[in-house]
C-alpha positions as CSV (number, residue, x, y, z in Angstrom):
1,M,216.6,135.8,118.3
2,S,215.8,132.3,117.0
3,S,212.3,132.6,118.6
4,L,211.7,135.9,116.6
5,L,212.8,134.2,113.4
6,E,210.3,131.4,113.9
7,R,207.4,133.8,114.3
8,R,205.1,134.4,111.5
9,T,204.4,137.9,110.2
10,P,203.7,140.1,113.2
11,P,201.0,142.8,113.0
12,P,202.2,146.2,111.8
13,V,202.4,147.7,115.3
14,V,204.8,145.0,116.4
15,R,207.0,145.4,113.4
16,I,207.2,149.2,113.8
17,W,208.1,148.7,117.4
18,A,210.9,146.3,116.4
19,Q,212.3,148.7,113.8
20,S,212.2,151.6,116.3
21,L,214.5,149.8,118.8
22,G,218.0,151.3,118.9
23,A,221.2,150.2,120.5
24,G,220.5,152.1,123.7
25,D,217.1,150.4,124.1
26,F,218.5,147.1,125.0
27,P,219.0,146.5,128.8
28,N,222.5,144.9,128.3
29,N,223.6,148.0,126.5
30,N,222.3,150.3,129.2
31,N,224.3,148.3,131.8
32,N,227.4,148.5,129.8
33,I,227.1,152.2,129.3
34,D,226.6,152.7,133.1
35,N,229.7,150.6,133.8
36,N,231.7,152.6,131.3
37,N,230.7,155.9,132.8
38,N,232.0,154.6,136.2
39,A,235.4,153.6,134.7
40,A,238.6,155.4,135.8
41,V,239.1,158.7,133.8
42,N,242.8,158.0,133.5
43,D,242.2,154.7,131.8
44,N,241.1,156.3,128.5
45,G,242.4,153.7,126.2
46,R,240.6,150.9,128.0
47,R,237.3,152.9,128.3
48,Y,237.4,153.8,124.6
49,A,238.0,150.1,123.7
50,D,235.1,149.0,125.8
51,N,232.8,151.7,124.3
52,N,233.8,150.6,120.8
53,N,233.0,146.9,121.6
54,N,229.7,147.9,123.1
55,A,228.9,150.0,120.1
56,D,229.7,147.1,117.8
57,D,227.5,144.8,119.9
58,A,224.7,147.3,119.8
59,N,225.0,147.6,116.0
60,A,225.0,143.9,115.6
61,K,221.9,143.6,117.7
62,H,220.3,146.4,115.6
63,D,221.2,144.7,112.4
64,D,219.8,141.4,113.6
65,D,216.6,143.2,114.5
66,D,216.4,144.7,111.0
67,D,216.9,141.2,109.6
68,V,213.9,140.0,111.6
69,V,211.8,142.8,110.1
70,D,212.9,142.1,106.6
71,N,212.3,138.4,106.9
72,N,208.8,139.0,108.3
73,D,208.1,141.5,105.5
74,I,208.7,138.7,103.0
75,T,205.6,136.8,104.1
76,T,202.1,137.9,103.4
77,G,198.9,138.0,105.4
78,I,198.4,134.3,104.6
79,G,200.6,132.7,107.2
80,S,201.8,129.2,107.5
81,H,199.6,127.1,109.7
82,D,202.2,125.2,111.7
83,N,202.2,125.6,115.4
84,S,205.9,126.4,115.9
85,C,205.3,130.1,116.7
86,S,207.2,131.7,119.5
87,K,205.2,133.0,122.4
88,T,207.7,135.5,123.8
89,R,205.4,138.5,122.9
90,T,202.0,138.1,124.5
91,T,200.5,141.3,123.0
92,K,197.3,140.1,121.2
93,Q,196.8,141.7,117.8
94,K,194.2,141.3,115.1
95,P,195.5,138.7,112.6
96,P,196.4,140.3,109.2
97,P,193.7,140.1,106.6
98,L,193.8,137.9,103.5
99,N,195.5,139.5,100.5
100,R,193.4,140.7,97.6
101,T,195.2,138.4,95.3
102,L,195.6,134.7,95.5
103,T,199.4,134.6,94.9
104,P,201.3,135.7,98.0
105,A,204.7,137.2,97.5
106,T,207.5,134.7,98.2
107,T,210.5,136.9,97.5
108,T,211.2,140.6,98.0
109,D,214.2,142.9,97.7
110,S,215.7,143.3,101.1
111,S,216.7,146.9,100.6
112,S,213.2,148.0,99.5
113,S,211.7,145.9,102.2
114,S,213.6,147.7,105.0
115,T,212.8,151.2,103.6
116,T,209.6,151.5,101.7
117,G,207.9,148.7,103.6
118,S,208.6,150.2,106.9
119,S,207.5,153.7,105.9
120,E,204.3,152.3,104.5
121,E,203.6,150.4,107.7
122,E,204.3,153.6,109.8
123,E,201.8,155.5,107.6
124,E,199.2,152.8,108.1
125,D,199.8,152.8,111.9
126,D,199.8,156.6,112.2
127,G,196.5,156.8,110.3
128,D,193.0,156.5,111.5
129,H,192.9,152.8,110.5
130,D,190.7,153.6,107.5
131,D,192.0,150.4,105.8
132,D,190.2,148.2,108.3
133,D,187.0,148.5,106.3
134,D,188.9,147.5,103.1
135,H,190.3,144.5,104.9
136,D,186.8,143.5,106.0
137,D,185.6,143.9,102.4
138,D,188.4,141.6,101.3
139,N,187.4,139.0,103.8
140,V,183.8,139.2,102.5
141,R,185.1,138.5,99.0
142,W,186.9,135.4,100.2
143,L,183.6,134.1,101.6
144,G,181.7,134.7,98.4
145,G,178.2,135.9,98.0
146,E,176.3,132.9,99.3
147,P,175.3,132.7,103.0
148,C,177.8,131.2,105.4
149,L,177.1,127.6,106.4
150,L,179.5,127.7,109.4
151,D,180.7,130.5,111.6
152,A,182.3,133.3,109.5
153,T,185.4,133.4,111.7
154,E,185.8,129.6,111.3
155,E,185.4,129.8,107.6
156,M,188.0,132.6,107.3
157,E,190.5,130.5,109.3
158,G,189.7,127.5,107.1
159,V,190.4,129.5,104.0
160,R,193.7,130.7,105.4
161,K,194.9,127.2,106.1
162,I,193.7,125.9,102.7
163,L,195.6,128.7,100.8
164,C,198.8,127.9,102.8
165,A,198.6,124.3,101.7
166,L,198.3,125.2,98.0
167,S,201.2,125.7,95.7
168,T,201.8,128.9,93.8
169,Q,200.6,127.3,90.6
170,E,197.4,126.1,92.3
171,R,196.7,129.5,93.7
172,K,197.2,131.1,90.3
173,Q,194.9,128.5,88.7
174,M,192.0,129.7,90.8
175,S,192.8,133.4,90.6
176,D,189.4,134.1,89.0
177,D,187.5,132.2,91.6
178,I,188.6,133.3,95.1
179,A,185.6,131.7,96.8
180,M,186.7,128.2,95.7
181,P,188.4,127.4,99.0
182,V,185.4,128.3,101.2
183,R,183.1,126.2,99.0
184,H,185.2,123.1,99.6
185,F,185.5,124.0,103.2
186,R,181.7,124.2,103.5
187,A,181.2,121.0,101.5
188,E,183.5,119.1,103.9
189,K,181.6,120.5,106.9
190,G,184.7,122.4,108.2
191,H,187.2,119.6,108.0
192,T,190.3,121.5,106.7
193,D,192.5,118.5,105.8
194,L,189.8,116.9,103.8
195,A,188.9,120.2,102.1
196,I,192.6,120.6,101.1
197,K,192.7,117.2,99.6
198,K,189.5,117.7,97.7
199,I,190.4,121.2,96.3
200,K,193.8,119.8,95.1
201,E,191.9,117.0,93.3
202,A,189.5,119.5,91.8
203,L,192.3,121.7,90.5
204,H,194.2,118.7,89.1
205,W,191.0,117.6,87.4
206,R,190.4,121.1,85.9
207,R,193.9,121.0,84.4
208,N,193.6,117.5,82.9
209,F,190.1,118.2,81.7
210,G,191.2,121.3,79.8
211,L,188.6,123.5,81.3
212,E,190.2,126.9,80.5
213,E,190.9,125.8,77.0
214,L,187.4,124.6,76.5
215,I,185.9,128.0,77.6
216,Q,188.4,130.1,75.6
217,Q,188.0,128.0,72.4
218,S,184.2,128.1,72.6
219,H,184.4,131.9,73.0
220,H,186.6,132.3,69.9
221,A,184.5,129.9,68.0
222,A,181.4,132.0,68.8
223,T,183.0,135.4,68.0
224,N,185.2,134.6,65.0
225,K,182.7,134.0,62.2
226,A,185.4,133.7,59.5
227,T,189.1,132.8,59.3
228,T,191.6,135.2,57.9
229,K,193.2,134.3,54.6
230,S,196.8,134.6,55.8
231,S,197.6,133.0,59.1
232,T,200.5,131.4,60.7
233,N,200.8,127.7,61.7
234,G,200.0,128.6,65.3
235,E,196.9,130.5,64.3
236,D,195.8,127.5,62.1
237,N,196.1,125.2,65.0
238,N,194.1,127.5,67.2
239,N,191.4,127.8,64.5
240,N,191.3,124.0,64.2
241,N,190.8,123.7,67.9
242,N,188.1,126.3,68.0
243,N,186.3,124.6,65.1
244,E,186.5,121.3,66.9
245,V,185.0,122.7,70.0
246,K,182.3,124.5,68.0
247,E,181.4,121.3,66.2
248,M,181.3,119.3,69.4
249,L,179.0,121.8,71.1
250,S,176.8,122.1,68.1
251,R,176.4,118.3,67.9
252,E,175.9,117.8,71.6
253,N,173.4,120.7,71.9
254,D,171.5,120.0,68.8
255,T,168.4,118.4,70.5
256,G,168.4,121.0,73.4
257,K,169.2,118.4,76.1
258,L,171.1,121.0,78.2
259,Y,170.8,124.8,78.2
260,V,170.5,127.9,80.4
261,R,167.3,129.8,80.4
262,G,165.8,132.2,82.9
263,Y,166.5,133.0,86.6
264,D,165.0,132.6,90.0
265,S,164.0,135.4,92.2
266,N,167.5,136.0,93.5
267,G,169.2,135.9,90.1
268,R,170.4,132.3,90.1
269,A,170.4,130.8,86.6
270,L,168.1,128.0,85.7
271,L,169.8,125.1,83.9
272,Y,167.4,122.8,82.0
273,M,168.5,119.2,81.7
274,R,166.5,116.8,79.5
275,P,167.9,113.3,79.7
276,G,165.2,112.1,77.3
277,R,166.7,114.1,74.5
278,E,170.1,112.3,74.7
279,N,171.5,112.1,71.1
280,T,175.1,110.9,71.5
281,T,177.1,108.2,73.1
282,H,180.5,109.8,73.4
283,E,181.0,110.1,77.1
284,S,184.0,112.5,76.9
285,N,182.1,115.0,74.7
286,Q,179.0,114.6,76.9
287,M,181.0,115.7,79.9
288,R,182.6,118.6,78.1
289,H,179.1,119.7,77.0
290,L,177.9,119.4,80.6
291,V,180.8,121.4,82.1
292,W,180.5,124.1,79.4
293,N,176.9,124.6,80.4
294,L,177.7,124.6,84.1
295,E,180.3,127.3,83.6
296,K,177.9,129.3,81.5
297,A,175.2,129.0,84.2
298,I,177.6,130.1,86.9
299,A,178.6,133.1,84.8
300,C,175.0,134.0,84.2
301,T,174.3,133.7,88.0
302,A,177.2,136.0,88.9
303,K,176.1,138.7,86.4
304,R,172.3,138.7,87.1
305,S,172.6,138.4,90.9
306,V,174.8,141.5,91.1
307,Q,172.4,143.4,88.8
308,L,169.4,142.5,91.0
309,M,171.3,143.4,94.2
310,M,172.4,146.8,92.8
311,T,168.8,147.5,91.6
312,R,167.5,146.7,95.1
313,Q,170.1,148.9,96.7
314,Q,169.2,151.8,94.5
315,Q,165.5,151.3,95.4
316,Q,166.4,151.3,99.1
317,Q,168.4,154.4,98.7
318,Q,165.6,156.2,96.9
319,Q,163.1,155.1,99.5
320,G,165.5,156.4,102.2
321,Q,165.9,159.7,100.5
322,Q,162.1,160.1,100.2
323,Q,161.6,159.3,103.9
324,Q,164.4,161.8,104.7
325,G,162.7,164.5,102.6
326,Q,159.3,163.8,104.3
327,Q,160.9,164.0,107.7
328,E,162.6,167.2,106.9
329,E,159.4,168.7,105.7
330,N,157.6,167.6,108.9
331,N,160.4,169.1,111.0
332,N,160.0,172.6,109.3
333,N,162.9,171.9,106.9
334,N,165.3,171.0,109.7
335,S,167.6,168.4,108.2
336,I,168.4,165.3,110.1
337,F,172.0,165.9,109.4
338,T,173.7,169.1,110.3
339,T,176.5,170.5,108.3
340,D,179.0,168.8,110.6
341,D,177.3,165.4,110.6
342,K,178.5,162.7,108.4
343,Q,176.3,161.2,105.7
344,P,175.3,157.6,106.1
345,P,177.9,155.3,104.5
346,S,177.3,153.9,101.1
347,P,176.2,150.2,101.0
348,P,179.0,147.7,100.3
349,S,179.4,146.5,96.8
350,P,177.3,143.4,96.3
351,Q,179.0,140.0,96.0
352,P,177.8,137.7,93.2
353,L,175.9,134.5,94.0
354,E,177.6,131.3,93.0
355,K,174.9,128.6,92.7
356,V,172.6,127.5,90.0
357,T,169.2,125.8,89.9
358,L,168.8,122.6,88.0
359,L,165.5,121.7,86.3
360,I,165.7,118.1,85.3
361,D,162.9,117.1,82.9
362,Y,162.5,113.4,82.5
363,E,159.9,113.6,79.8
364,G,160.7,110.9,77.1
365,F,163.1,109.2,79.4
366,S,163.3,105.4,78.9
367,F,165.6,102.4,79.0
368,R,166.6,103.2,75.5
369,N,168.2,106.5,76.3
370,M,169.2,105.7,79.9
371,P,172.9,106.6,80.3
372,P,175.4,103.9,81.4
373,L,176.3,103.7,85.1
374,S,179.8,105.0,84.4
375,T,178.3,108.2,82.7
376,S,175.9,108.7,85.6
377,R,178.7,108.4,88.2
378,Y,181.0,110.7,86.3
379,T,178.2,113.3,86.1
380,L,177.7,113.0,89.9
381,D,181.4,113.3,90.5
382,I,181.5,116.5,88.5
383,L,178.6,118.0,90.3
384,Q,179.7,116.9,93.8
385,K,183.5,116.7,93.8
386,Y,184.6,119.3,91.3
387,Y,181.7,121.8,91.6
388,P,180.8,121.6,95.3
389,E,178.3,124.0,96.8
390,R,177.3,125.1,93.2
391,M,173.8,123.6,93.2
392,H,171.1,125.5,94.9
393,R,168.2,123.2,94.2
394,A,167.5,120.4,91.7
395,Y,163.8,120.0,90.7
396,I,162.8,116.7,89.2
397,L,160.1,117.1,86.6
398,N,157.9,114.4,85.0
399,P,159.8,111.3,86.3
400,P,158.3,108.2,84.6
401,A,157.9,104.8,86.1
402,V,161.3,103.7,84.8
403,F,162.9,106.5,86.7
404,R,162.4,104.6,89.9
405,T,164.8,102.0,88.6
406,F,167.3,104.6,87.6
407,W,166.9,106.4,90.9
408,T,167.6,103.2,92.9
409,I,170.8,102.7,90.9
410,I,172.3,106.2,91.4
411,R,170.9,107.1,94.8
412,P,173.7,105.4,96.8
413,F,176.3,107.6,95.1
414,I,174.5,110.9,96.0
415,D,175.9,112.8,98.9
416,P,173.3,113.2,101.8
417,V,173.6,117.0,101.6
418,T,172.9,116.9,97.8
419,K,169.9,114.6,98.4
420,E,168.3,117.3,100.7
421,K,168.5,119.8,97.8
422,I,166.5,117.5,95.4
423,V,162.8,118.3,95.1
424,F,160.4,116.0,93.3
425,C,157.8,118.2,91.7
426,C,155.6,115.4,90.4
427,S,155.6,111.7,91.1
428,P,158.0,110.9,93.9
429,P,160.4,108.0,94.2
430,P,159.4,104.9,96.2
431,S,157.3,105.7,99.2
432,G,159.0,106.5,102.5
433,R,160.1,109.4,104.6
434,R,161.2,111.4,101.6
435,R,157.8,111.1,100.1
436,Q,156.1,112.3,103.3
437,Q,158.4,115.3,103.5
438,Q,157.6,116.3,99.9
439,K,153.9,115.9,100.6
440,E,154.1,118.1,103.7
441,K,155.7,120.8,101.6
442,G,152.4,121.2,99.8
443,G,151.3,120.1,96.3
444,E,149.3,117.6,94.4
445,G,150.1,114.0,93.9
446,G,152.3,113.7,97.0
447,G,155.3,115.0,95.2
448,G,155.1,118.6,96.1
449,G,153.8,119.6,92.6
450,L,155.3,122.7,91.1
451,A,154.6,125.0,94.1
452,P,158.2,124.9,95.4
453,L,159.6,125.7,92.0
454,L,157.2,128.5,91.4
455,A,157.9,130.0,94.8
456,A,161.6,130.0,94.2
457,V,161.3,131.6,90.8
458,G,158.8,134.3,91.8
459,D,156.3,136.2,89.8
460,A,158.8,138.5,88.3
461,H,160.7,135.7,86.5
462,A,157.8,133.3,86.0
463,D,157.1,134.6,82.5
464,K,160.4,133.1,81.3
465,L,159.6,129.6,82.6
466,E,158.9,126.9,80.1
467,P,155.5,125.1,80.4
468,V,157.1,122.0,81.8
469,A,158.3,124.1,84.8
470,G,154.9,125.7,85.3
471,G,155.2,128.7,82.9
472,T,151.8,130.1,81.8
473,K,152.9,132.4,79.1
474,K,153.8,131.4,75.6
475,I,157.5,131.7,75.0
476,R,159.8,130.9,72.1
477,D,161.0,127.4,71.4
478,F,164.7,126.7,72.2
479,C,167.1,127.3,69.3
480,S,170.5,125.7,69.7
481,I,172.2,127.8,67.0
482,E,171.2,131.0,68.6
483,Y,172.1,129.7,72.1
484,L,175.6,128.9,71.1
485,R,176.2,132.3,69.6
486,L,175.2,134.2,72.7
487,P,177.8,135.9,75.0
488,F,179.0,133.5,77.6
489,A,177.2,135.2,80.5
490,V,173.8,135.5,78.7
491,S,171.1,132.9,78.9
492,F,168.8,132.0,76.1
493,D,165.9,134.4,75.5
494,E,167.2,136.8,78.1
């Protein structure tokens, strides 16, 4: 019995089997019953006493078995990753899927667990396993919309272990970003322990940074144009905080040094960064402004990428219907599908992409507006530690001669994987293998030119590119006031 208690949640089939066991199913009880049947008929009192004892033993065993089921029902599909599981049952079952929510249940009512829980499990087992597809869809959500960098099974197992290592508060904190564990797992190249450490650090940073408050206050500042005449003290404090965030964003964004505008061919948002337009020296506000724009770019990517994927799915369905109609006509109106045939399944709901593309324009960059080393390192920490696997590409535009000095300073702090995502579209950094790689990618001046950027954006979105990024059409100048009033998931001039 101790080995059963140490097991993690068994699959539904095993739990149903355990609940269906009665007193007569245990071998010891069968032997006792046979012995009792062979007892002397005249010794009625002794036989009845033995039967009562055996019945009590059987009921005790049955109660213990129910306790095992109840305890197992308490846990969720996200099991503990210790290796103390019992191996008494060798039946191999598919591991339970990850739950739809990030907060696994830790307590349940024992009475409801033993009745409703078991009936639901029996219904699931007696069915045609229609929920398997739903479980697969849930697993897809945990892996996000970006392509897997490792084996999908390995990534799913890494996500399970990471979630088990997080506290309830930490799981609740990332309830709106269920792909956060797999991004850290990928960033650490499959090292689970290191991914757990980094995701805990990231969640701790988000709390101390006040990320949720920053987004909420900026939203209220953009939507609430005026303050009501009568308000409570709490509302006054909220309005003051909203106004402070609004003033901070207005001041930091005044020169257009950071904003979201346009998308690439797959719907990833383009985040323009212009270090030459730096207008403040307050590092904390600079980082808040950076994080706010990063979150806005991520929200824009999620919305636009899903829209594009749904549009493409509809186009594919229309093409399929047209081809089916032509084939029916060619086959003398004999449909491919008979009345008994099933229609092709509908495509799965698209998962939003999660990365953004950086366009870093160094026009006007000089020693005068070069940021301190502490600010540059903090910026890299935010991008690499707290937003891992969020950058799709970073295109360096118009780097001046002084940029070589700046690049030499910050290059040692850049992760090797991040370096591979940086593309110099004009003059490259000091000559070397990186310069030769960029030259082989095609372009003028040995830096790749704008060809890689234009190829990533595509013709359909090139009309929204600014001239510095290779845009050929005349577009509106950036307006900071209009930009800050837009809905959070809408880019400028969308």
